[in-house]
SELUMTI-683942 format. One record per residue: residue number from 0; residue in one letter; x, y, z of N, C-alpha, C in turn. Coordinates in pm, whole numbers. Example, Ala and Ser with C-alpha at 12.3 -4.5 7.8 and 13.67 -1.06 7.14 Angstrom:
! SELUMTI-683942
{0 "A" {1319 -569 780} {1230 -450 780} {1320 -330 780}},
{1 "S" {1285 -225 708} {1367 -106 714} {1290 3 787}},
! end
This chain:
! SELUMTI-683942
{0 "M" {-982 972 3613} {-1012 1001 3473} {-1162 997 3449}},
{1 "S" {-1211 1093 3377} {-1353 1093 3345} {-1381 986 3241}},
{2 "E" {-1502 935 3238} {-1541 842 3135} {-1542 916 3002}},
{3 "P" {-1499 851 2891} {-1501 917 2761} {-1641 968 2728}},
{4 "I" {-1645 1085 2671} {-1772 1146 2634} {-1778 1155 2482}},
{5 "N" {-1880 1104 2422} {-1896 1111 2278} {-1984 1230 2244}},
{6 "R" {-1926 1325 2173} {-2001 1447 2141} {-2002 1466 1991}},
{7 "H" {-2114 1496 1938} {-2126 1519 1795} {-2219 1637 1773}},
{8 "R" {-2157 1756 1765} {-2238 1877 1764} {-2234 1951 1630}},
{9 "R" {-2197 1884 1525} {-2185 1955 1399} {-2322 1980 1338}},
{10 "D" {-2399 2064 1407} {-2533 2096 1361} {-2525 2188 1239}},
{11 "F" {-2609 2165 1144} {-2611 2249 1025} {-2720 2355 1038}},
{12 "L" {-2679 2478 1014} {-2770 2592 1029} {-2818 2640 893}},
{13 "G" {-2913 2728 897} {-2958 2793 775} {-2854 2892 725}},
{14 "A" {-2876 2943 607} {-2777 3032 546} {-2753 3156 629}},
{15 "A" {-2858 3211 688} {-2841 3333 767} {-2754 3308 889}},
{16 "A" {-2775 3195 957} {-2696 3166 1076} {-2552 3140 1040}},
{17 "A" {-2529 3072 929} {-2391 3046 887} {-2319 3176 855}},
{18 "T" {-2391 3267 789} {-2331 3396 757} {-2296 3471 885}},
{19 "A" {-2384 3465 983} {-2357 3534 1109} {-2237 3475 1179}},
{20 "A" {-2224 3342 1175} {-2107 3279 1238} {-1980 3321 1168}},
{21 "A" {-1984 3325 1035} {-1865 3365 960} {-1824 3507 993}},
{22 "A" {-1922 3592 1018} {-1893 3732 1048} {-1822 3749 1181}},
{23 "Q" {-1822 3643 1264} {-1756 3655 1394} {-1605 3650 1380}},
{24 "L" {-1554 3619 1262} {-1410 3609 1244} {-1345 3745 1260}},
{25 "G" {-1276 3761 1373} {-1207 3886 1400} {-1290 3987 1475}},
{26 "I" {-1420 3956 1503} {-1503 4051 1576} {-1580 3978 1683}},
{27 "M" {-1650 4051 1766} {-1730 3995 1873} {-1869 4057 1871}},
{28 "D" {-1965 3987 1930} {-2093 4055 1947} {-2074 4167 2048}},
{29 "S" {-2151 4273 2036} {-2121 4397 2107} {-2120 4382 2258}},
{30 "A" {-2210 4302 2312} {-2217 4290 2458} {-2091 4229 2515}},
{31 "A" {-2046 4118 2455} {-1926 4053 2507} {-1803 4140 2482}},
{32 "A" {-1797 4209 2368} {-1681 4292 2338} {-1669 4407 2438}},
{33 "Q" {-1780 4461 2482} {-1776 4572 2575} {-1732 4529 2714}},
{34 "T" {-1767 4409 2754} {-1734 4365 2889} {-1600 4295 2896}},
{35 "G" {-1552 4238 2782} {-1428 4163 2784} {-1442 4032 2857}},
{36 "K" {-1565 3983 2875} {-1589 3859 2948} {-1638 3751 2853}},
{37 "T" {-1612 3625 2892} {-1663 3516 2813} {-1805 3485 2853}},
{38 "K" {-1880 3429 2759} {-2017 3389 2787} {-2017 3259 2867}},
{39 "A" {-2119 3240 2946} {-2127 3121 3029} {-2158 2997 2947}},
{40 "V" {-2227 3014 2835} {-2263 2899 2752} {-2149 2864 2659}},
{41 "G" {-2161 2746 2597} {-2059 2704 2502} {-2067 2782 2373}},
{42 "P" {-1976 2756 2280} {-1975 2830 2153} {-2099 2800 2071}},
{43 "P" {-2139 2894 1986} {-2254 2870 1900} {-2223 2761 1799}},
{44 "T" {-2325 2709 1734} {-2302 2608 1632} {-2267 2676 1501}},
{45 "V" {-2199 2603 1416} {-2157 2658 1287} {-2155 2545 1186}},
{46 "K" {-2189 2575 1064} {-2181 2477 956} {-2035 2444 930}},
{47 "L" {-2004 2315 919} {-1867 2272 891} {-1818 2335 762}},
{48 "G" {-1703 2403 769} {-1648 2468 652} {-1712 2601 619}},
{49 "A" {-1783 2659 715} {-1853 2786 689} {-1755 2898 659}},
{50 "N" {-1635 2892 715} {-1535 2997 696} {-1422 2945 609}},
{51 "T" {-1374 3030 522} {-1266 2988 432} {-1138 3067 450}},
{52 "S" {-1142 3175 527} {-1022 3256 543} {-1030 3337 672}},
{53 "F" {-915 3388 712} {-907 3483 823} {-907 3623 764}},
{54 "S" {-975 3714 834} {-992 3849 778} {-860 3920 760}},
{55 "T" {-771 3911 857} {-641 3978 848} {-535 3892 914}},
{56 "L" {-411 3909 870} {-296 3849 935} {-210 3960 992}},
{57 "R" {-154 3936 1109} {-65 4033 1172} {75 3975 1179}},
{58 "Q" {173 4059 1194} {314 4018 1205} {373 4079 1331}},
{59 "I" {459 4004 1400} {526 4057 1517} {660 3987 1535}},
{60 "D" {762 4063 1572} {892 4004 1603} {883 3936 1739}},
{61 "A" {926 3810 1744} {920 3732 1868} {1036 3633 1867}},
{62 "G" {1133 3654 1955} {1248 3565 1959} {1327 3572 1829}},
{63 "V" {1350 3457 1767} {1428 3453 1643} {1340 3469 1519}},
{64 "L" {1212 3490 1538} {1117 3493 1428} {1044 3624 1415}},
{65 "N" {996 3651 1295} {886 3744 1272} {765 3655 1247}},
{66 "I" {675 3648 1344} {566 3552 1341} {441 3614 1279}},
{67 "S" {383 3541 1187} {256 3578 1126} {145 3505 1198}},
{68 "Y" {38 3576 1231} {-70 3512 1306} {-204 3576 1273}},
{69 "A" {-307 3495 1282} {-444 3544 1271} {-499 3564 1411}},
{70 "E" {-597 3652 1422} {-654 3681 1554} {-804 3707 1539}},
{71 "A" {-881 3657 1634} {-1025 3679 1635} {-1070 3700 1778}},
{72 "G" {-1167 3788 1797} {-1219 3812 1931} {-1165 3938 1995}},
{73 "P" {-1216 3974 2112} {-1178 4099 2178} {-1037 4092 2235}},
{74 "L" {-965 4203 2229} {-828 4207 2280} {-821 4182 2430}},
{75 "D" {-929 4214 2501} {-927 4193 2647} {-993 4062 2687}},
{76 "G" {-1025 3976 2589} {-1080 3845 2621} {-971 3749 2665}},
{77 "P" {-1006 3642 2734} {-907 3541 2772} {-838 3485 2647}},
{78 "A" {-707 3480 2649} {-630 3440 2531} {-631 3288 2514}},
{79 "V" {-649 3246 2389} {-638 3105 2352} {-539 3096 2236}},
{80 "L" {-431 3022 2254} {-334 2998 2147} {-372 2868 2078}},
{81 "L" {-397 2874 1947} {-438 2759 1867} {-322 2721 1775}},
{82 "L" {-264 2604 1795} {-138 2567 1731} {-158 2452 1632}},
{83 "H" {-114 2475 1508} {-132 2376 1402} {-14 2278 1396}},
{84 "G" {-26 2181 1308} {79 2082 1291} {119 2066 1146}},
{85 "W" {179 1952 1114} {224 1919 978} {143 1802 925}},
{86 "P" {104 1804 797} {122 1912 699} {-5 1996 689}},
{87 "Y" {-24 2079 788} {-142 2164 798} {-96 2308 820}},
{88 "D" {-188 2397 849} {-151 2536 875} {-261 2599 959}},
{89 "I" {-267 2731 963} {-361 2799 1050} {-507 2771 1013}},
{90 "H" {-533 2724 890} {-671 2695 850} {-728 2574 925}},
{91 "T" {-644 2502 996} {-694 2400 1088} {-799 2460 1182}},
{92 "Y" {-785 2590 1211} {-872 2657 1308} {-961 2763 1244}},
{93 "V" {-983 2754 1114} {-1059 2860 1046} {-1204 2864 1092}},
{94 "D" {-1259 2753 1139} {-1394 2752 1196} {-1391 2761 1348}},
{95 "V" {-1284 2714 1410} {-1274 2717 1556} {-1260 2860 1607}},
{96 "A" {-1175 2940 1543} {-1146 3075 1592} {-1272 3162 1603}},
{97 "P" {-1359 3168 1501} {-1479 3250 1516} {-1575 3197 1621}},
{98 "L" {-1578 3066 1641} {-1662 3010 1747} {-1614 3059 1884}},
{99 "L" {-1484 3057 1904} {-1430 3105 2032} {-1449 3256 2046}},
{100 "A" {-1429 3329 1937} {-1448 3474 1940} {-1590 3509 1979}},
{101 "A" {-1686 3432 1927} {-1827 3458 1958} {-1859 3431 2104}},
{102 "S" {-1775 3354 2172} {-1793 3328 2314} {-1706 3418 2402}},
{103 "G" {-1639 3516 2341} {-1566 3615 2419} {-1419 3592 2434}},
{104 "Y" {-1364 3491 2366} {-1222 3462 2378} {-1141 3536 2271}},
{105 "R" {-1017 3561 2304} {-922 3616 2208} {-843 3499 2149}},
{106 "A" {-879 3458 2030} {-816 3343 1966} {-700 3389 1879}},
{107 "I" {-582 3332 1903} {-460 3369 1832} {-408 3244 1763}},
{108 "V" {-389 3252 1631} {-353 3135 1551} {-224 3164 1474}},
{109 "P" {-108 3127 1526} {18 3160 1459} {63 3054 1359}},
{110 "Y" {128 3099 1254} {203 3008 1168} {330 2968 1243}},
{111 "L" {355 2838 1252} {479 2792 1312} {599 2827 1224}},
{112 "R" {719 2817 1279} {838 2841 1197} {837 2747 1076}},
{113 "G" {865 2806 960} {866 2727 838} {733 2719 766}},
{114 "Y" {634 2793 812} {500 2789 752} {451 2930 721}},
{115 "G" {375 2941 612} {308 3066 581} {404 3183 571}},
{116 "T" {365 3294 630} {444 3417 622} {527 3442 748}},
{117 "T" {541 3340 833} {637 3349 943} {778 3336 885}},
{118 "R" {869 3420 931} {1005 3421 877} {1108 3430 990}},
{119 "F" {1224 3372 966} {1337 3392 1056} {1389 3533 1037}},
{120 "L" {1427 3597 1147} {1477 3734 1139} {1618 3739 1080}},
{121 "S" {1692 3631 1090} {1829 3627 1039} {1850 3506 951}},
{122 "G" {1922 3528 843} {1957 3418 756} {2057 3324 819}},
{123 "E" {2120 3367 927} {2222 3287 994} {2164 3191 1097}},
{124 "T" {2039 3210 1134} {1978 3124 1236} {1963 2982 1184}},
{125 "I" {1999 2884 1266} {1985 2744 1230} {1838 2712 1208}},
{126 "R" {1810 2645 1100} {1671 2606 1070} {1639 2478 1148}},
{127 "N" {1619 2498 1275} {1603 2391 1372} {1455 2378 1408}},
{128 "S" {1405 2255 1414} {1266 2237 1459} {1256 2125 1562}},
{129 "Q" {1356 2115 1650} {1342 2021 1761} {1226 2066 1848}},
{130 "Q" {1169 1974 1924} {1042 2001 1992} {1047 2120 2087}},
{131 "S" {1155 2138 2159} {1162 2248 2255} {1173 2383 2186}},
{132 "A" {1235 2388 2068} {1249 2514 1996} {1112 2568 1956}},
{133 "L" {1023 2480 1912} {889 2524 1873} {812 2579 1993}},
{134 "A" {832 2516 2110} {764 2565 2230} {818 2701 2273}},
{135 "V" {949 2719 2263} {1008 2848 2298} {956 2957 2204}},
{136 "D" {933 2924 2078} {876 3021 1984} {743 3076 2036}},
{137 "I" {658 2989 2089} {526 3033 2134} {536 3110 2265}},
{138 "I" {629 3073 2351} {655 3155 2471} {700 3294 2429}},
{139 "D" {789 3301 2330} {834 3430 2279} {719 3510 2220}},
{140 "L" {627 3443 2152} {510 3511 2096} {424 3568 2208}},
{141 "M" {401 3489 2311} {322 3538 2424} {388 3660 2487}},
{142 "D" {520 3656 2501} {592 3770 2557} {576 3894 2468}},
{143 "A" {590 3873 2337} {579 3986 2244} {439 4047 2246}},
{144 "L" {338 3963 2266} {200 4011 2271} {157 4052 2412}},
{145 "K" {250 4040 2507} {226 4076 2647} {110 3993 2705}},
{146 "I" {110 3865 2673} {12 3771 2727} {81 3690 2836}},
{147 "E" {38 3709 2959} {103 3640 3071} {62 3493 3078}},
{148 "K" {-66 3467 3052} {-117 3331 3067} {-225 3307 2963}},
{149 "A" {-227 3187 2907} {-324 3158 2801} {-370 3014 2809}},
{150 "I" {-484 2988 2749} {-527 2851 2723} {-452 2804 2599}},
{151 "L" {-395 2686 2604} {-318 2633 2492} {-394 2516 2431}},
{152 "A" {-405 2515 2300} {-480 2410 2233} {-409 2375 2103}},
{153 "G" {-396 2246 2074} {-322 2210 1955} {-352 2072 1903}},
{154 "C" {-303 2050 1780} {-319 1925 1708} {-186 1893 1642}},
{155 "D" {-143 1765 1643} {-21 1722 1577} {99 1796 1638}},
{156 "W" {186 1858 1557} {298 1933 1615} {248 2034 1717}},
{157 "G" {133 2093 1692} {77 2192 1782} {38 2134 1916}},
{158 "A" {-11 2008 1917} {-45 1943 2043} {81 1915 2124}},
{159 "R" {186 1870 2056} {312 1846 2126} {366 1978 2184}},
{160 "T" {362 2083 2104} {412 2213 2150} {334 2263 2270}},
{161 "A" {202 2254 2263} {118 2298 2375} {145 2215 2499}},
{162 "G" {161 2085 2482} {190 1998 2596} {323 2030 2660}},
{163 "I" {424 2059 2580} {555 2097 2633} {544 2226 2714}},
{164 "M" {472 2323 2661} {455 2448 2733} {384 2427 2866}},
{165 "A" {280 2343 2865} {206 2316 2988} {293 2244 3090}},
{166 "A" {384 2158 3043} {469 2082 3134} {584 2166 3190}},
{167 "L" {647 2246 3104} {766 2321 3146} {735 2460 3199}},
{168 "W" {628 2520 3152} {592 2656 3195} {445 2659 3238}},
{169 "P" {408 2584 3339} {266 2581 3380} {215 2717 3424}},
{170 "E" {304 2806 3467} {261 2940 3508} {212 3023 3390}},
{171 "R" {242 2978 3266} {197 3050 3147} {74 2984 3084}},
{172 "C" {32 2871 3139} {-75 2792 3078} {-193 2781 3173}},
{173 "K" {-306 2838 3134} {-426 2830 3216} {-490 2692 3206}},
{174 "A" {-491 2635 3086} {-551 2505 3063} {-503 2454 2927}},
{175 "L" {-525 2324 2902} {-472 2260 2782} {-581 2178 2714}},
{176 "V" {-586 2188 2580} {-666 2097 2498} {-571 2036 2397}},
{177 "S" {-560 1903 2398} {-460 1835 2316} {-522 1720 2239}},
{178 "V" {-510 1725 2106} {-553 1614 2023} {-448 1504 2031}},
{179 "S" {-491 1383 2056} {-405 1265 2071} {-321 1267 2197}},
{180 "G" {-357 1353 2292} {-305 1342 2427} {-164 1389 2450}},
{181 "Y" {-84 1305 2514} {51 1341 2559} {150 1300 2451}},
{182 "L" {212 1397 2384} {297 1370 2269} {442 1410 2291}},
{183 "I" {480 1448 2413} {619 1483 2440} {708 1362 2411}},
{184 "G" {818 1385 2339} {903 1275 2295} {1042 1278 2355}},
{185 "S" {1114 1172 2328} {1252 1156 2373} {1332 1090 2262}},
{186 "R" {1446 1148 2225} {1527 1087 2121} {1582 952 2165}},
{187 "E" {1611 938 2295} {1658 809 2345} {1552 702 2326}},
{188 "L" {1429 734 2363} {1321 638 2347} {1298 607 2200}},
{189 "N" {1316 707 2113} {1295 686 1970} {1397 592 1907}},
{190 "R" {1506 565 1980} {1605 469 1928} {1555 326 1939}},
{191 "M" {1455 302 2022} {1406 168 2045} {1315 124 1930}},
{192 "P" {1336 3 1878} {1252 -44 1768} {1108 -68 1813}},
{193 "L" {1016 -50 1720} {874 -73 1744} {831 -200 1672}},
{194 "P" {716 -252 1706} {662 -365 1628} {647 -325 1481}},
{195 "P" {655 -421 1390} {654 -389 1246} {539 -301 1201}},
{196 "K" {418 -327 1252} {303 -245 1210} {325 -98 1247}},
{197 "A" {376 -74 1368} {401 63 1412} {511 128 1329}},
{198 "E" {615 52 1296} {722 106 1212} {667 144 1074}},
{199 "H" {579 59 1022} {519 86 892} {440 216 893}},
{200 "D" {371 243 1003} {291 366 1013} {378 491 1005}},
{201 "W" {503 479 1044} {595 594 1042} {681 596 915}},
{202 "W" {633 542 807} {714 528 685} {776 659 639}},
{203 "Y" {702 769 655} {754 897 603} {872 948 684}},
{204 "Q" {883 910 811} {1001 948 889} {1127 889 826}},
{205 "Y" {1119 765 783} {1236 700 726} {1264 754 586}},
{206 "Y" {1160 789 514} {1178 854 384} {1250 987 401}},
{207 "F" {1208 1066 497} {1270 1196 521} {1413 1183 573}},
{208 "A" {1449 1067 625} {1585 1047 675} {1686 1037 561}},
{209 "T" {1637 1020 439} {1726 1007 324} {1730 1137 243}},
{210 "E" {1837 1155 168} {1844 1271 80} {1742 1260 -33}},
{211 "R" {1713 1137 -74} {1606 1119 -172} {1474 1170 -116}},
{212 "G" {1449 1145 14} {1327 1193 77} {1320 1344 83}},
{213 "R" {1432 1406 114} {1433 1552 118} {1405 1609 -22}},
{214 "A" {1471 1552 -122} {1451 1600 -259} {1307 1573 -304}},
{215 "G" {1252 1458 -262} {1115 1424 -299} {1015 1519 -238}},
{216 "Y" {1037 1554 -110} {944 1648 -46} {958 1788 -106}},
{217 "E" {1079 1826 -138} {1102 1956 -202} {1026 1964 -334}},
{218 "K" {1032 1858 -412} {970 1858 -546} {820 1836 -542}},
{219 "Y" {775 1750 -450} {635 1709 -449} {566 1742 -317}},
{220 "R" {599 1856 -259} {548 1881 -124} {395 1887 -120}},
{221 "R" {332 1938 -225} {185 1943 -224} {125 1804 -242}},
{222 "E" {179 1726 -335} {129 1591 -354} {153 1506 -229}},
{223 "F" {269 1523 -168} {301 1448 -47} {206 1485 66}},
{224 "S" {185 1613 85} {98 1659 193} {-45 1614 171}},
{225 "R" {-90 1617 48} {-227 1572 21} {-242 1423 53}},
{226 "L" {-139 1345 23} {-143 1203 57} {-152 1184 208}},
{227 "I" {-77 1262 284} {-83 1251 431} {-223 1288 480}},
{228 "W" {-282 1393 424} {-419 1430 462} {-514 1311 441}},
{229 "Q" {-501 1245 327} {-591 1136 295} {-569 1015 387}},
{230 "L" {-444 984 416} {-414 871 502} {-453 898 648}},
{231 "A" {-428 1022 692} {-453 1057 833} {-600 1080 862}},
{232 "S" {-676 1117 760} {-820 1143 778} {-896 1074 664}},
{233 "P" {-903 941 667} {-958 867 554} {-1105 892 525}},
{234 "K" {-1179 947 620} {-1322 972 599} {-1355 1120 583}},
{235 "W" {-1253 1203 575} {-1273 1347 559} {-1279 1379 410}},
{236 "S" {-1392 1425 362} {-1409 1456 220} {-1377 1604 194}},
{237 "F" {-1251 1640 212} {-1213 1779 185} {-1204 1801 34}},
{238 "D" {-1229 1923 -7} {-1223 1955 -150} {-1089 2019 -185}},
{239 "D" {-1067 2042 -314} {-940 2098 -360} {-915 2236 -299}},
{240 "A" {-1019 2317 -290} {-1001 2453 -238} {-956 2450 -93}},
{241 "T" {-1011 2359 -14} {-971 2349 126} {-825 2311 138}},
{242 "F" {-782 2212 60} {-642 2172 64} {-551 2283 14}},
{243 "D" {-588 2346 -96} {-502 2449 -156} {-480 2567 -62}},
{244 "R" {-580 2602 17} {-562 2714 111} {-451 2684 211}},
{245 "S" {-444 2561 259} {-338 2524 352} {-206 2499 281}},
{246 "A" {-210 2439 163} {-87 2406 91} {-5 2529 56}},
{247 "A" {-71 2644 44} {4 2768 16} {105 2797 126}},
{248 "A" {77 2752 249} {168 2776 361} {298 2700 346}},
{249 "F" {300 2596 262} {420 2515 245} {518 2577 147}},
{250 "D" {481 2692 88} {571 2763 -3} {673 2848 73}},
{251 "N" {663 2851 206} {763 2920 288} {902 2872 251}},
{252 "P" {999 2963 235} {1133 2922 190} {1205 2828 286}},
{253 "D" {1163 2825 412} {1228 2737 510} {1146 2612 540}},
{254 "H" {1035 2593 471} {944 2484 508} {1010 2347 499}},
{255 "V" {1074 2318 388} {1132 2185 371} {1241 2160 476}},
{256 "S" {1324 2259 499} {1431 2243 599} {1373 2216 737}},
{257 "I" {1267 2287 772} {1205 2270 904} {1143 2132 918}},
{258 "V" {1070 2087 818} {1005 1956 825} {1108 1844 831}},
{259 "I" {1208 1850 745} {1309 1745 742} {1387 1741 873}},
{260 "H" {1422 1858 925} {1498 1860 1051} {1414 1802 1165}},
{261 "N" {1287 1833 1169} {1201 1783 1276} {1205 1631 1284}},
{262 "Y" {1188 1566 1171} {1182 1420 1172} {1321 1357 1187}},
{263 "R" {1422 1419 1130} {1557 1365 1149} {1604 1383 1293}},
{264 "W" {1569 1496 1354} {1607 1518 1494} {1544 1412 1583}},
{265 "R" {1420 1379 1559} {1352 1279 1641} {1427 1146 1643}},
{266 "L" {1485 1110 1527} {1553 981 1514} {1702 989 1549}},
{267 "G" {1746 1106 1594} {1886 1121 1629} {1978 1136 1509}},
{268 "L" {1921 1173 1394} {1999 1187 1271} {2037 1331 1242}},
{269 "A" {1990 1423 1322} {2026 1564 1308} {2037 1622 1448}},
{270 "D" {2133 1712 1465} {2156 1772 1596} {2058 1886 1621}},
{271 "G" {2032 1911 1748} {1960 2030 1788} {2060 2139 1823}},
{272 "E" {2013 2239 1896} {2103 2347 1940} {2132 2332 2088}},
{273 "P" {2258 2355 2127} {2295 2339 2269} {2210 2421 2365}},
{274 "K" {2160 2536 2318} {2083 2622 2409} {1953 2557 2455}},
{275 "Y" {1910 2450 2384} {1788 2380 2423} {1816 2251 2500}},
{276 "D" {1943 2222 2528} {1978 2094 2591} {1910 2073 2725}},
{277 "D" {1908 2175 2808} {1848 2160 2941} {1698 2132 2930}},
{278 "L" {1632 2199 2836} {1489 2175 2817} {1465 2031 2770}},
{279 "E" {1549 1984 2679} {1530 1849 2628} {1556 1743 2736}},
{280 "K" {1649 1771 2825} {1673 1678 2936} {1550 1668 3024}},
{281 "R" {1487 1779 3049} {1365 1777 3130} {1252 1704 3058}},
{282 "L" {1242 1725 2928} {1137 1659 2851} {1161 1509 2841}},
{283 "A" {1286 1468 2839} {1319 1325 2830} {1275 1249 2954}},
{284 "E" {1245 1321 3061} {1193 1258 3183} {1041 1246 3181}},
{285 "F" {981 1289 3071} {836 1283 3050} {760 1344 3169}},
{286 "P" {777 1477 3186} {714 1543 3301} {562 1533 3300}},
{287 "V" {505 1523 3417} {360 1520 3432} {303 1659 3408}},
{288 "I" {189 1666 3346} {120 1792 3319} {12 1811 3425}},
{289 "A" {22 1922 3498} {-68 1943 3612} {-183 2039 3582}},
{290 "V" {-177 2111 3471} {-283 2208 3442} {-409 2133 3398}},
{291 "P" {-528 2194 3415} {-652 2129 3369} {-644 2097 3220}},
{292 "T" {-685 1975 3183} {-664 1927 3047} {-783 1847 2997}},
{293 "I" {-816 1869 2871} {-904 1779 2797} {-825 1726 2678}},
{294 "T" {-819 1594 2662} {-760 1535 2543} {-871 1486 2452}},
{295 "L" {-845 1491 2323} {-944 1454 2223} {-885 1353 2126}},
{296 "E" {-970 1267 2074} {-929 1176 1968} {-1046 1153 1874}},
{297 "G" {-1016 1155 1743} {-1118 1123 1646} {-1131 973 1628}},
{298 "D" {-1249 927 1598} {-1271 783 1586} {-1219 726 1454}},
{299 "A" {-1170 813 1363} {-1117 766 1236} {-978 825 1211}},
{300 "N" {-900 841 1317} {-765 895 1304} {-674 791 1241}},
{301 "G" {-629 818 1119} {-543 725 1048} {-395 747 1069}},
{302 "A" {-359 851 1144} {-218 878 1172} {-173 801 1296}},
{303 "P" {-43 773 1309} {3 708 1431} {-31 792 1554}},
{304 "H" {-89 727 1655} {-126 799 1776} {-138 701 1892}},
{305 "P" {-107 746 2013} {-113 656 2128} {-257 630 2172}},
{306 "D" {-278 516 2234} {-406 488 2295} {-420 574 2420}},
{307 "P" {-538 627 2449} {-556 713 2567} {-511 648 2698}},
{308 "S" {-521 517 2708} {-479 449 2831} {-330 463 2855}},
{309 "A" {-254 491 2749} {-109 501 2762} {-64 632 2825}},
{310 "Y" {-151 735 2824} {-106 864 2874} {-193 922 2985}},
{311 "V" {-293 849 3029} {-383 904 3130} {-308 946 3256}},
{312 "K" {-204 872 3294} {-132 904 3418} {-35 1021 3401}},
{313 "K" {-23 1073 3281} {65 1188 3259} {-5 1320 3291}},
{314 "F" {-132 1314 3328} {-208 1434 3363} {-253 1422 3508}},
{315 "S" {-199 1510 3591} {-226 1500 3736} {-334 1596 3783}},
{316 "G" {-373 1691 3699} {-478 1786 3737} {-614 1738 3690}},
{317 "R" {-710 1830 3686} {-843 1797 3635} {-829 1751 3491}},
{318 "Y" {-885 1636 3459} {-858 1573 3330} {-981 1500 3276}},
{319 "E" {-997 1507 3146} {-1104 1435 3079} {-1058 1398 2938}},
{320 "H" {-1097 1281 2893} {-1071 1240 2755} {-1203 1228 2681}},
{321 "R" {-1206 1276 2557} {-1326 1269 2475} {-1296 1204 2341}},
{322 "L" {-1375 1105 2307} {-1368 1043 2175} {-1473 1110 2087}},
{323 "I" {-1428 1168 1976} {-1518 1239 1886} {-1555 1146 1771}},
{324 "K" {-1682 1111 1764} {-1728 1015 1664} {-1780 1086 1538}},
{325 "G" {-1805 1003 1437} {-1859 1055 1312} {-1759 1054 1198}},
{326 "G" {-1656 968 1206} {-1557 961 1100} {-1454 1072 1107}},
{327 "V" {-1424 1120 1228} {-1331 1232 1247} {-1187 1179 1247}},
{328 "G" {-1103 1239 1167} {-966 1195 1152} {-866 1276 1231}},
{329 "H" {-743 1283 1178} {-630 1341 1251} {-640 1492 1267}},
{330 "N" {-693 1560 1165} {-702 1707 1169} {-832 1747 1238}},
{331 "L" {-846 1704 1360} {-973 1713 1433} {-1030 1854 1442}},
{332 "P" {-953 1959 1470} {-1014 2092 1480} {-1083 2138 1352}},
{333 "Q" {-1030 2099 1238} {-1092 2141 1112} {-1206 2048 1072}},
{334 "E" {-1197 1923 1112} {-1302 1827 1079} {-1420 1834 1176}},
{335 "A" {-1393 1869 1300} {-1498 1878 1402} {-1478 2004 1486}},
{336 "P" {-1491 2121 1424} {-1461 2246 1494} {-1549 2271 1616}},
{337 "Q" {-1675 2231 1608} {-1765 2254 1720} {-1718 2178 1844}},
{338 "D" {-1676 2054 1825} {-1630 1972 1938} {-1501 2028 1996}},
{339 "F" {-1413 2075 1909} {-1287 2130 1958} {-1311 2259 2035}},
{340 "A" {-1391 2349 1979} {-1420 2475 2048} {-1492 2449 2180}},
{341 "Q" {-1580 2348 2182} {-1651 2315 2305} {-1554 2268 2412}},
{342 "A" {-1453 2191 2373} {-1353 2146 2470} {-1277 2265 2530}},
{343 "V" {-1246 2362 2446} {-1176 2481 2497} {-1262 2556 2597}},
{344 "T" {-1387 2581 2563} {-1473 2656 2656} {-1503 2576 2781}},
{345 "D" {-1513 2444 2770} {-1541 2362 2888} {-1422 2361 2983}},
{346 "I" {-1302 2344 2933} {-1185 2338 3022} {-1157 2477 3079}},
{347 "A" {-1188 2581 3003} {-1167 2717 3054} {-1265 2751 3166}},
{348 "A" {-1387 2700 3154} {-1490 2734 3250} {-1458 2687 3390}},
{349 "G" {-1387 2576 3401} {-1355 2523 3534} {-1215 2553 3580}},
{350 "S" {-1144 2637 3506} {-1003 2665 3541} {-990 2788 3630}},
! end
């Protein structure tokens, strides 16, 4: 294991440079776009929050979903899948995507099932969000986009999804960047009680296990999500506009069902689908991840998360852990986009 590296690159640029960085959303500088190659240097610097939206969203049928996704960078650039979590959305990567695009990567940022404008193709499909189902969704997306292999990067649910893909389908994963490390779970292990402090940290899981919790999230999903943002990133001074841009994704008609099922499934209170049983059996063995990996953690992460020492042995390939300082919380890609983009370009360079 490499020694933790503390990186703090959130350099503030002048207005002209910030405007230029924002313009990279969905486009590339001409030299890199013509060659389809990545630059040897890391991503350029960008002012935190310089970008507020993605230029366009695309839709594609993939598996059981019609997936909505943002894209930045050249079509022939190395693909990077950027996966969000709960209660967040694709804006987790609104500054990361143009940084990667400016370095020659094709950054693809999909809405997960139950978020934004992603929709189930059939009203009859079970609104299931067990961990393997989310990973299969992204494999289906890669197939639909004819992407054979990609760098996978994620935070929260997205980190778990990326880790599952790297573990079960390493032939589809060039490298991995994961916030909070190894998050693959087991329902059997989740039956075991935790120390009281740890149980307290998971209070919302138990709330969601009740019908009162489901009704409460349905009625107050924005207020609830904002509270989670504040608890998980206590030093992140996000404004109303930043939160509102992501909160719009929770208006998806399946959002509440997907969120509630995810947490109930973890505790064994809701069934998954039999077609995923074999995948879950493999995941319950906590497979080692062999692809090159960088794990990241913010120094002010207020959400439940494992200590890096607990998962270091789950990575058998080239591996490094980085602690990102400066009051960075749970939504690390949006709070420290430069550090996250740098991790992607660094792990890609040696893969």
